[in-house]
Residue, then its C-alpha position, 0 to 999 in steps of 0.5 A: m565082149i562089148d559091155v555097152c554099145i552107144v549109138s549117139y552124137v558127139t556135138k559142139e555147143l556154145e553155152i550162153f548165160p544170162d550175164g552174156t558169158q559164152r562158153p564153147i564145150v564138147a557135148g552130146p549124149g554119146y560123148f558124156v555117157a561113153t566118157t563117164l562110163k570109161h572113167l567109172d570103170k576102165s575095164y568096160r569095153v565101150l563101143m560108140v557109133t557116131k557121126v562127125s565131120r572130117e574137120d572135127w576129127d579131134l572129137i573122135e581122137e578124144l574118145l579114142s584117148y579114153d580107150i573107147e572103141v569108135v565107129n564114125t561115119f563122116t557126115l557133112n556137118t557135125m551136130k552143133s548148137k547154142l544152149i541159151y540159159h535164161k534167168d528163170g533157169s530154163r534153157s532154149i536151143e538154137v541149132l547151128s548144124t545137124a549131122n546125118p541121121f543114123t541108118d540101118e547100117d549104123i544100127d547093125i554095128c551094135v546089133d552085131a556086137r551083142p553087147r550087155i547093154i545098148y544105149l540109144g541117145p537121140l538129139t532130134t526127132r530125125d535121128f532114128e526111125f522106130h524100127h531101129i528101136v525094134e532091131l536094137a531090142r532084139a540084140s540086147k537090153l535097151f536103154i533109151d533117153i527120149q530127149g531127142f524124140t521130143r525135140r523137133v528142128v524147125v528151121d534153126r530152133i528146137e520145138y518141143v513135142d510129144w513122142p508118138y511112139k511112147a506107148m508102142a515103144s514100151k515093149y522094146v525099151d528095158i530102161l527109159k530115161l527122161d527129165d521132168r520137162e520131157g515127162y510133162l510133154l509125154t504125160g501132161y503131169r509135172d509131178p515126178k510120181a505122176i509122170i512115172s505112174m503114167l509111163n509105168g501104165y504104158g508098160y515101162k518097168d525101169i524108169l530113170l527121171t532126173t529133175s533139178e533137185g535129184v534123181w527118181i528111179y522106178t524099178e522092181n515095182k518100187l520108186y526111189f528118190e535121192r537128192y544131188r549133193v551140190d551147192k552150186v551148179i557149174g556144169r548143167t550140160g550133161r546132167g542127164d547123160t551122167a545119170v544115164a552112165a552112172y545107172i548103166y554102171t550100177k546095172l553092169s555091176r549089179l549094185p543093190i537098188d538102194q546103193a544104186v540110187k545113191f550112186v547115180a545121184v552122187a555121181t550126177g551131183i559131182k558132175l554138176k560141180q564141174i564143166g564137161p564129163l565126169k572123169i572119176s572112178k567108181e571108187e571115188v564116187m563111193k568115197y563121196i557116198e561114205t563120207d557124207 
């Protein structure tokens, strides 16, 4: 049985920092979530549906090396962009190339797999149609990161927009992931508690919200917060995706919520100390928790 089916992109990014330093990295929601999950628990069967070009087949080979099952549909261009970090801590995105949007046939792969959890990770507003959410929700518990639904490509830049389906989607989405910037776009509020309250009013019952300080989780009608345990951020890209993977792990393993919140925050904090995806086991994360 497939534990998690992921529909998302693997990308090539160029990080550019305020001091002029440039760093090429492999990224994308699907890449971070799948890789992190397989390292947390190697017994999980993870299936990833993605799109990269023939010239970037090495991206798929890396996933396969982690024993991740991959269905790739070749696209003319792999998703590529520049991540430009500014002195105030903000980040802007310049789009270099986009991959083909996902199709009904791509969605059907996850539907037919009947996994325990389906994760949908868009990068732009053009990646998925609303009916894809409906179809996936019929097959399994659906975990959505809304980041891509708030990112519209305008020529070669990302323009941040509201998600028109934010209320309608609540009846289909089991777990909603966002950060505080996306929360502001959706609700007009900057305070995490206010963001979560408004989204809960739309009907979302399980919400994972990340900020620069830590992780907020609303579930079972209660709100929890846990700070990251990190002194210096080295690898910002993939922060939210790591929180997603860690939260999926806590759901699959049925960790009590008080332990789950700590697990997500600690795993994400460890990732922030390094470049690339988190590549440690659940036992190693638990050691960090126990020794704090």
